[in-house]
SEZA-268503 format. One record per residue (C-alpha): residue number from 1; residue in one letter; chain; z, x, y. Coordinates in steps of 0.02 Angstrom, whole numbers, plus 50000, padded with zeros to 5 digits. Layout:
// SEZA-268503
+-------+------+-------+-------+-------+-------+
| gumar | migu | zavex |     Z |     X |     Y |
+-------+------+-------+-------+-------+-------+
|   NUM |    A |     A |     Z |     X |     Y |
...
+-------+------+-------+-------+-------+-------+
This chain:
// SEZA-268503
+-------+------+-------+-------+-------+-------+
| gumar | migu | zavex |     Z |     X |     Y |
+-------+------+-------+-------+-------+-------+
|     1 |    M |     A | 52844 | 57860 | 47275 |
|     2 |    P |     A | 52898 | 57717 | 47389 |
|     3 |    H |     A | 53080 | 57706 | 47438 |
|     4 |    R |     A | 53161 | 57595 | 47305 |
|     5 |    V |     A | 53270 | 57451 | 47365 |
|     6 |    A |     A | 53377 | 57356 | 47240 |
|     7 |    V |     A | 53441 | 57185 | 47298 |
|     8 |    L |     A | 53595 | 57131 | 47202 |
|     9 |    A |     A | 53592 | 56944 | 47162 |
|    10 |    L |     A | 53767 | 56874 | 47131 |
|    11 |    D |     A | 53810 | 56698 | 47076 |
|    12 |    G |     A | 53826 | 56580 | 47224 |
|    13 |    L |     A | 53702 | 56680 | 47326 |
|    14 |    L |     A | 53612 | 56610 | 47478 |
|    15 |    P |     A | 53425 | 56606 | 47440 |
|    16 |    F |     A | 53377 | 56637 | 47621 |
|    17 |    E |     A | 53477 | 56797 | 47630 |
|    18 |    L |     A | 53415 | 56854 | 47460 |
|    19 |    G |     A | 53237 | 56841 | 47526 |
|    20 |    I |     A | 53265 | 56943 | 47685 |
|    21 |    P |     A | 53249 | 57117 | 47607 |
|    22 |    H |     A | 53093 | 57063 | 47513 |
|    23 |    R |     A | 53012 | 56993 | 47670 |
|    24 |    I |     A | 53053 | 57144 | 47780 |
|    25 |    F |     A | 53047 | 57293 | 47662 |
|    26 |    G |     A | 52920 | 57218 | 47543 |
|    27 |    R |     A | 52792 | 57190 | 47682 |
|    28 |    S |     A | 52814 | 57359 | 47767 |
|    29 |    L |     A | 52655 | 57461 | 47754 |
|    30 |    E |     A | 52597 | 57633 | 47811 |
|    31 |    P |     A | 52498 | 57618 | 47973 |
|    32 |    A |     A | 52314 | 57603 | 47928 |
|    33 |    P |     A | 52159 | 57511 | 47990 |
|    34 |    G |     A | 52161 | 57329 | 47939 |
|    35 |    N |     A | 52342 | 57341 | 47880 |
|    36 |    K |     A | 52284 | 57411 | 47712 |
|    37 |    G |     A | 52412 | 57551 | 47707 |
|    38 |    A |     A | 52518 | 57589 | 47554 |
|    39 |    K |     A | 52684 | 57501 | 47531 |
|    40 |    L |     A | 52829 | 57599 | 47603 |
|    41 |    Y |     A | 52961 | 57516 | 47495 |
|    42 |    E |     A | 52974 | 57451 | 47318 |
|    43 |    V |     A | 53094 | 57303 | 47312 |
|    44 |    V |     A | 53174 | 57239 | 47152 |
|    45 |    T |     A | 53304 | 57103 | 47125 |
|    46 |    C |     A | 53438 | 57134 | 46996 |
|    47 |    S |     A | 53593 | 57051 | 46924 |
|    48 |    I |     A | 53758 | 57119 | 46859 |
|    49 |    R |     A | 53710 | 57043 | 46691 |
|    50 |    P |     A | 53557 | 57060 | 46580 |
|    51 |    P |     A | 53399 | 56975 | 46647 |
|    52 |    G |     A | 53418 | 56787 | 46663 |
|    53 |    P |     A | 53463 | 56646 | 46783 |
|    54 |    V |     A | 53579 | 56672 | 46932 |
|    55 |    R |     A | 53658 | 56523 | 47019 |
|    56 |    T |     A | 53627 | 56494 | 47204 |
|    57 |    D |     A | 53723 | 56389 | 47329 |
|    58 |    S |     A | 53580 | 56263 | 47321 |
|    59 |    D |     A | 53524 | 56144 | 47184 |
|    60 |    Y |     A | 53426 | 56274 | 47089 |
|    61 |    A |     A | 53448 | 56442 | 47004 |
|    62 |    I |     A | 53334 | 56594 | 47013 |
|    63 |    L |     A | 53270 | 56694 | 46866 |
|    64 |    V |     A | 53311 | 56879 | 46891 |
|    65 |    E |     A | 53208 | 56997 | 46785 |
|    66 |    H |     A | 53314 | 57155 | 46807 |
|    67 |    G |     A | 53490 | 57193 | 46748 |
|    68 |    P |     A | 53617 | 57312 | 46826 |
|    69 |    E |     A | 53521 | 57464 | 46765 |
|    70 |    A |     A | 53405 | 57441 | 46916 |
|    71 |    L |     A | 53549 | 57495 | 47027 |
|    72 |    A |     A | 53543 | 57669 | 46950 |
|    73 |    T |     A | 53365 | 57695 | 47014 |
|    74 |    A |     A | 53390 | 57632 | 47191 |
|    75 |    D |     A | 53378 | 57733 | 47351 |
|    76 |    T |     A | 53452 | 57585 | 47446 |
|    77 |    V |     A | 53559 | 57443 | 47377 |
|    78 |    V |     A | 53567 | 57279 | 47475 |
|    79 |    I |     A | 53705 | 57152 | 47438 |
|    80 |    P |     A | 53672 | 56980 | 47515 |
|    81 |    A |     A | 53808 | 56849 | 47539 |
|    82 |    S |     A | 53876 | 56743 | 47398 |
|    83 |    Y |     A | 53990 | 56591 | 47397 |
|    84 |    E |     A | 54061 | 56632 | 47225 |
|    85 |    L |     A | 54141 | 56802 | 47248 |
|    86 |    G |     A | 54304 | 56746 | 47166 |
|    87 |    P |     A | 54434 | 56887 | 47165 |
|    88 |    V |     A | 54326 | 56991 | 47282 |
|    89 |    F |     A | 54348 | 56861 | 47418 |
|    90 |    E |     A | 54521 | 56802 | 47369 |
|    91 |    E |     A | 54608 | 56964 | 47322 |
|    92 |    G |     A | 54495 | 57104 | 47380 |
|    93 |    R |     A | 54461 | 57170 | 47205 |
|    94 |    L |     A | 54306 | 57185 | 47098 |
|    95 |    T |     A | 54284 | 57097 | 46932 |
|    96 |    E |     A | 54260 | 57214 | 46784 |
|    97 |    E |     A | 54079 | 57160 | 46769 |
|    98 |    L |     A | 54041 | 57193 | 46952 |
|    99 |    A |     A | 54135 | 57359 | 46951 |
|   100 |    A |     A | 54037 | 57417 | 46799 |
|   101 |    A |     A | 53873 | 57373 | 46884 |
|   102 |    L |     A | 53917 | 57462 | 47047 |
|   103 |    A |     A | 53973 | 57616 | 46949 |
|   104 |    L |     A | 53789 | 57641 | 46902 |
|   105 |    I |     A | 53741 | 57675 | 47083 |
|   106 |    R |     A | 53701 | 57858 | 47114 |
|   107 |    P |     A | 53804 | 57956 | 47243 |
|   108 |    G |     A | 53714 | 57961 | 47410 |
|   109 |    T |     A | 53628 | 57794 | 47387 |
|   110 |    R |     A | 53617 | 57697 | 47550 |
|   111 |    M |     A | 53725 | 57541 | 47542 |
|   112 |    V |     A | 53686 | 57385 | 47645 |
|   113 |    S |     A | 53770 | 57215 | 47657 |
|   114 |    I |     A | 53710 | 57052 | 47733 |
|   115 |    C |     A | 53843 | 56933 | 47796 |
|   116 |    T |     A | 53991 | 56919 | 47675 |
|   117 |    G |     A | 53909 | 57041 | 47556 |
|   118 |    S |     A | 54023 | 57160 | 47653 |
|   119 |    Y |     A | 54168 | 57097 | 47546 |
|   120 |    V |     A | 54088 | 57181 | 47395 |
|   121 |    L |     A | 54066 | 57346 | 47487 |
|   122 |    A |     A | 54245 | 57340 | 47549 |
|   123 |    A |     A | 54318 | 57296 | 47379 |
|   124 |    A |     A | 54220 | 57442 | 47304 |
|   125 |    G |     A | 54293 | 57563 | 47432 |
|   126 |    Y |     A | 54131 | 57599 | 47525 |
|   127 |    L |     A | 54204 | 57541 | 47691 |
|   128 |    D |     A | 54372 | 57631 | 47685 |
|   129 |    G |     A | 54403 | 57708 | 47855 |
|   130 |    R |     A | 54233 | 57654 | 47918 |
|   131 |    P |     A | 54175 | 57532 | 48053 |
|   132 |    A |     A | 54100 | 57372 | 47981 |
|   133 |    T |     A | 54058 | 57194 | 48025 |
|   134 |    T |     A | 54034 | 57028 | 47937 |
|   135 |    H |     A | 54004 | 56847 | 47986 |
|   136 |    W |     A | 54113 | 56806 | 48136 |
|   137 |    S |     A | 54195 | 56658 | 48047 |
|   138 |    S |     A | 54259 | 56773 | 47908 |
|   139 |    A |     A | 54307 | 56922 | 48016 |
|   140 |    D |     A | 54494 | 56884 | 48028 |
|   141 |    H |     A | 54510 | 56852 | 47842 |
|   142 |    F |     A | 54407 | 57007 | 47805 |
|   143 |    Q |     A | 54521 | 57116 | 47913 |
|   144 |    R |     A | 54680 | 57047 | 47832 |
|   145 |    L |     A | 54610 | 57076 | 47658 |
|   146 |    F |     A | 54545 | 57250 | 47698 |
|   147 |    P |     A | 54659 | 57328 | 47831 |
|   148 |    Q |     A | 54583 | 57500 | 47796 |
|   149 |    V |     A | 54416 | 57442 | 47868 |
|   150 |    Q |     A | 54381 | 57454 | 48055 |
|   151 |    V |     A | 54313 | 57278 | 48080 |
|   152 |    D |     A | 54209 | 57235 | 48233 |
|   153 |    P |     A | 54185 | 57045 | 48231 |
|   154 |    D |     A | 54070 | 57036 | 48381 |
|   155 |    V |     A | 53916 | 57139 | 48340 |
|   156 |    L |     A | 53756 | 57097 | 48245 |
|   157 |    F |     A | 53762 | 57249 | 48133 |
|   158 |    I |     A | 53838 | 57421 | 48115 |
|   159 |    D |     A | 53744 | 57576 | 48059 |
|   160 |    D |     A | 53869 | 57704 | 47994 |
|   161 |    G |     A | 53739 | 57818 | 47917 |
|   162 |    D |     A | 53735 | 57788 | 47730 |
|   163 |    V |     A | 53832 | 57624 | 47740 |
|   164 |    L |     A | 53771 | 57479 | 47848 |
|   165 |    T |     A | 53843 | 57304 | 47870 |
|   166 |    S |     A | 53776 | 57151 | 47960 |
|   167 |    A |     A | 53836 | 56984 | 48021 |
|   168 |    G |     A | 53772 | 56819 | 47954 |
|   169 |    V |     A | 53596 | 56763 | 47909 |
|   170 |    A |     A | 53476 | 56814 | 48048 |
|   171 |    A |     A | 53575 | 56973 | 48081 |
|   172 |    G |     A | 53518 | 57027 | 47908 |
|   173 |    I |     A | 53339 | 57022 | 47974 |
|   174 |    D |     A | 53392 | 57128 | 48122 |
|   175 |    L |     A | 53475 | 57255 | 48009 |
|   176 |    C |     A | 53327 | 57269 | 47890 |
|   177 |    L |     A | 53208 | 57292 | 48037 |
|   178 |    H |     A | 53326 | 57423 | 48105 |
|   179 |    L |     A | 53315 | 57517 | 47940 |
|   180 |    V |     A | 53125 | 57510 | 47940 |
|   181 |    R |     A | 53128 | 57574 | 48118 |
|   182 |    R |     A | 53249 | 57712 | 48070 |
|   183 |    D |     A | 53147 | 57762 | 47917 |
|   184 |    H |     A | 52969 | 57746 | 47985 |
|   185 |    G |     A | 52974 | 57717 | 48172 |
|   186 |    A |     A | 52956 | 57576 | 48296 |
|   187 |    A |     A | 52770 | 57545 | 48267 |
|   188 |    V |     A | 52795 | 57500 | 48083 |
|   189 |    A |     A | 52949 | 57394 | 48121 |
|   190 |    N |     A | 52862 | 57304 | 48264 |
|   191 |    E |     A | 52714 | 57261 | 48154 |
|   192 |    I |     A | 52821 | 57184 | 48017 |
|   193 |    A |     A | 52920 | 57090 | 48149 |
|   194 |    R |     A | 52759 | 57022 | 48223 |
|   195 |    R |     A | 52701 | 56963 | 48052 |
|   196 |    T |     A | 52871 | 56886 | 48019 |
|   197 |    V |     A | 52869 | 56804 | 48192 |
|   198 |    V |     A | 53041 | 56870 | 48242 |
|   199 |    P |     A | 53097 | 56978 | 48389 |
|   200 |    P |     A | 53054 | 57160 | 48350 |
|   201 |    H |     A | 53222 | 57224 | 48406 |
|   202 |    R |     A | 53396 | 57156 | 48436 |
|   203 |    D |     A | 53520 | 57294 | 48466 |
|   204 |    G |     A | 53661 | 57305 | 48338 |
|   205 |    G |     A | 53791 | 57296 | 48475 |
|   206 |    Q |     A | 53727 | 57129 | 48537 |
|   207 |    A |     A | 53849 | 56984 | 48524 |
|   208 |    Q |     A | 53847 | 56882 | 48363 |
|   209 |    Y |     A | 53889 | 56720 | 48446 |
|   210 |    I |     A | 53800 | 56664 | 48604 |
|   211 |    H |     A | 53881 | 56510 | 48679 |
|   212 |    R |     A | 53719 | 56432 | 48740 |
|   213 |    P |     A | 53576 | 56513 | 48643 |
|   214 |    V |     A | 53458 | 56369 | 48680 |
|   215 |    P |     A | 53485 | 56307 | 48860 |
|   216 |    E |     A | 53487 | 56122 | 48892 |
|   217 |    P |     A | 53323 | 56060 | 48968 |
|   218 |    Q |     A | 53401 | 56032 | 49139 |
|   219 |    F |     A | 53450 | 56215 | 49153 |
|   220 |    A |     A | 53332 | 56352 | 49209 |
|   221 |    T |     A | 53311 | 56500 | 49092 |
|   222 |    T |     A | 53289 | 56686 | 49121 |
|   223 |    T |     A | 53127 | 56699 | 49021 |
|   224 |    A |     A | 53014 | 56729 | 49170 |
|   225 |    A |     A | 53126 | 56866 | 49237 |
|   226 |    R |     A | 53125 | 56956 | 49070 |
|   227 |    A |     A | 52936 | 56945 | 49058 |
|   228 |    W |     A | 52922 | 57010 | 49237 |
|   229 |    A |     A | 53038 | 57157 | 49198 |
|   230 |    L |     A | 52945 | 57203 | 49038 |
|   231 |    G |     A | 52785 | 57219 | 49138 |
|   232 |    R |     A | 52860 | 57348 | 49255 |
|   233 |    L |     A | 52981 | 57452 | 49151 |
|   234 |    D |     A | 52908 | 57610 | 49229 |
|   235 |    R |     A | 52971 | 57558 | 49401 |
|   236 |    P |     A | 53145 | 57532 | 49474 |
|   237 |    I |     A | 53211 | 57358 | 49436 |
|   238 |    Q |     A | 53356 | 57288 | 49534 |
|   239 |    L |     A | 53465 | 57146 | 49473 |
|   240 |    R |     A | 53431 | 57048 | 49632 |
|   241 |    D |     A | 53244 | 57064 | 49601 |
|   242 |    M |     A | 53262 | 56990 | 49427 |
|   243 |    A |     A | 53370 | 56849 | 49495 |
|   244 |    R |     A | 53238 | 56814 | 49627 |
|   245 |    Q |     A | 53108 | 56781 | 49491 |
|   246 |    E |     A | 53212 | 56631 | 49438 |
|   247 |    S |     A | 53267 | 56579 | 49614 |
|   248 |    M |     A | 53449 | 56607 | 49565 |
|   249 |    S |     A | 53594 | 56696 | 49644 |
|   250 |    V |     A | 53638 | 56861 | 49563 |
|   251 |    R |     A | 53801 | 56788 | 49498 |
|   252 |    T |     A | 53718 | 56636 | 49419 |
|   253 |    F |     A | 53576 | 56739 | 49348 |
|   254 |    T |     A | 53694 | 56866 | 49269 |
|   255 |    R |     A | 53797 | 56729 | 49187 |
|   256 |    R |     A | 53643 | 56635 | 49125 |
|   257 |    F |     A | 53563 | 56796 | 49062 |
|   258 |    R |     A | 53714 | 56844 | 48958 |
|   259 |    E |     A | 53728 | 56668 | 48887 |
|   260 |    E |     A | 53546 | 56670 | 48832 |
|   261 |    V |     A | 53524 | 56851 | 48777 |
|   262 |    G |     A | 53699 | 56904 | 48725 |
|   263 |    A |     A | 53694 | 57060 | 48836 |
|   264 |    S |     A | 53700 | 57098 | 49021 |
|   265 |    P |     A | 53536 | 57124 | 49116 |
|   266 |    G |     A | 53576 | 57310 | 49130 |
|   267 |    Q |     A | 53609 | 57329 | 48944 |
|   268 |    W |     A | 53451 | 57233 | 48902 |
|   269 |    L |     A | 53344 | 57340 | 49019 |
|   270 |    T |     A | 53411 | 57500 | 48941 |
|   271 |    Q |     A | 53371 | 57434 | 48766 |
|   272 |    Q |     A | 53193 | 57390 | 48818 |
|   273 |    R |     A | 53167 | 57560 | 48898 |
|   274 |    V |     A | 53232 | 57649 | 48743 |
|   275 |    E |     A | 53109 | 57549 | 48637 |
|   276 |    R |     A | 52968 | 57592 | 48757 |
|   277 |    A |     A | 53013 | 57777 | 48748 |
|   278 |    R |     A | 53019 | 57772 | 48557 |
|   279 |    H |     A | 52847 | 57694 | 48550 |
|   280 |    L |     A | 52774 | 57826 | 48667 |
|   281 |    L |     A | 52857 | 57969 | 48573 |
|   282 |    E |     A | 52788 | 57906 | 48408 |
|   283 |    T |     A | 52612 | 57860 | 48462 |
|   284 |    S |     A | 52564 | 57971 | 48609 |
|   285 |    D |     A | 52551 | 58155 | 48657 |
|   286 |    L |     A | 52628 | 58125 | 48828 |
|   287 |    S |     A | 52751 | 58256 | 48887 |
|   288 |    I |     A | 52936 | 58215 | 48882 |
|   289 |    D |     A | 52936 | 58205 | 49072 |
|   290 |    Q |     A | 52793 | 58079 | 49069 |
|   291 |    V |     A | 52875 | 57976 | 48932 |
|   292 |    A |     A | 53033 | 57971 | 49038 |
|   293 |    R |     A | 52935 | 57909 | 49189 |
|   294 |    D |     A | 52833 | 57781 | 49092 |
|   295 |    A |     A | 52988 | 57711 | 49007 |
|   296 |    G |     A | 53080 | 57696 | 49173 |
|   297 |    F |     A | 53211 | 57830 | 49147 |
|   298 |    G |     A | 53140 | 57937 | 49287 |
|   299 |    T |     A | 53186 | 58108 | 49221 |
|   300 |    A |     A | 53185 | 58197 | 49054 |
|   301 |    T |     A | 53372 | 58223 | 49071 |
|   302 |    S |     A | 53404 | 58037 | 49089 |
|   303 |    L |     A | 53289 | 57999 | 48941 |
|   304 |    R |     A | 53378 | 58129 | 48836 |
|   305 |    Q |     A | 53548 | 58055 | 48877 |
|   306 |    H |     A | 53497 | 57877 | 48837 |
|   307 |    L |     A | 53404 | 57920 | 48677 |
|   308 |    Q |     A | 53550 | 58027 | 48618 |
|   309 |    A |     A | 53670 | 57882 | 48651 |
|   310 |    A |     A | 53559 | 57754 | 48564 |
|   311 |    L |     A | 53490 | 57855 | 48418 |
|   312 |    G |     A | 53595 | 58011 | 48405 |
|   313 |    V |     A | 53447 | 58129 | 48431 |
|   314 |    P |     A | 53355 | 58201 | 48584 |
|   315 |    P |     A | 53172 | 58154 | 48619 |
|   316 |    T |     A | 53096 | 58313 | 48548 |
|   317 |    V |     A | 53187 | 58293 | 48382 |
|   318 |    Y |     A | 53142 | 58109 | 48372 |
|   319 |    R |     A | 52957 | 58145 | 48402 |
|   320 |    R |     A | 52956 | 58289 | 48278 |
|   321 |    T |     A | 53040 | 58183 | 48144 |
|   322 |    F |     A | 52912 | 58043 | 48152 |
|   323 |    R |     A | 52763 | 58158 | 48175 |
|   324 |    A |     A | 52817 | 58251 | 48017 |
|   325 |    S |     A | 52837 | 58085 | 47925 |
|   326 |    A |     A | 52664 | 58028 | 47980 |
|   327 |    D |     A | 52584 | 58193 | 47925 |
|   328 |    T |     A | 52664 | 58187 | 47753 |
|   329 |    P |     A | 52535 | 58131 | 47622 |
+-------+------+-------+-------+-------+-------+
């Protein structure tokens, strides 16, 4: 059976965020020729009330065909943002209706929030003592309301195992792609990202707010340097060499790169090499030493250290996990 995802639609919801889980999970397929593989997830939208209309923050409502009972069958529950959270947002407490609906969720169900959906998770106690994030503009209020939560206002999303939180809007796409990657590997996540026409991977620790995400026309960008680096990840790449691709000083290039990407050149290179290593581990029979060389880590020891830091598992375990998943009928 596909992994069942229940998306909880609350009054005042943002339609864009409601649609993210359906677009990412609902279009994720098993790898197969012609993209005819079976669906990996079953996505349903539910309300805390019996089936019927749910208000949005726009000039229309949506008709939700499932009531709260759908939460009891979910493997993952996703709570998008809402602008009508009432006492959840104002006092940090659940309404009786919302509490009754959440009580139907089975122990061990994976809980996910997009943007200020984190308020619901916090009010329900899911975030007590845990790291979490939310939209940067609400982070201070969120921390005051829920002092027991370890709030990080700067990152795109936080994966704390069975509870995951994301920042606003597009960070919800990043988090859902991250979950697909975690569940089924980089190849599946990259394919759905390509079809959705979004970047296949933005690291969760990347900054939420980039001061100049779209450079003014008179400014040079770092696009050519990034393309140059991606074409030679298996070789040593020096910061000065990247800067030279844009005819910039190292200092100017580093500042411009962080403004555009939200990470330093070194952090970005490590992220790209980890992604390259994941792809090779999932799709090739190369030895760990060869994967390390092809991804630019040089040695198996370096690869092991970086993969352990990024994913929490060594290369052999990562490969075995996804090979076993691929061989499962």
